[in-house]
Phi, psi and omega in degrees: 000322174299326181298307181300329184280332180279334179308307180294332175293317176290328171295317172300318177302315178291314178304318178302310181300312182297315178305320185291312180307307189297313177303317179295319181295313177307314176301315181297316179296315182299315179300311177302323186286323176303312182307309181300319179297310179306319188285322178296313177304316181289322172289325172297321178286335171294308181305318178292324174299316175297319180293324179299305185302313179305316178292311172311310181301316179292320173298309182300319180290324181290316176302316185294321179301313179297314178300317174297321182290320177295319180295311179301320177301313179291321177301316183293321176300311181293329171297308180305318184293317177303316183293321168301318178292325176295313183298320173299315183294321178292323178292323182292318179297319174296319175292321171300320178294321179291320176297324180289315177299317180297320182298316181294318171302318175301310184299317179301312177301318184285330177294319181292318174301321178295320178289321185293323177298319180282000000 
């Protein structure tokens, strides 16, 4: 009888141990899943951070390239403007020289006529 009476107690004890083991196993699985989730988030965050860094670097390089192109364009325009001004000054000087030459020729003709008249 004592043997039979202790069987339910032993069975309850075994079931209690199993329940504790299952609870511990559940906690371990949950903890492992949380750790894996954190690792995935960290890796994902790292990938996002790297991608953001690369995108920033590409944008920065693009802006630098655009600024260089704009500066070259401005320099080219300034060169062209300087060439135009130089050409205009040369044209004005040439026209002034022609006017002076024409005036000298006119004066020479007048002097010649004056000499012939006298």
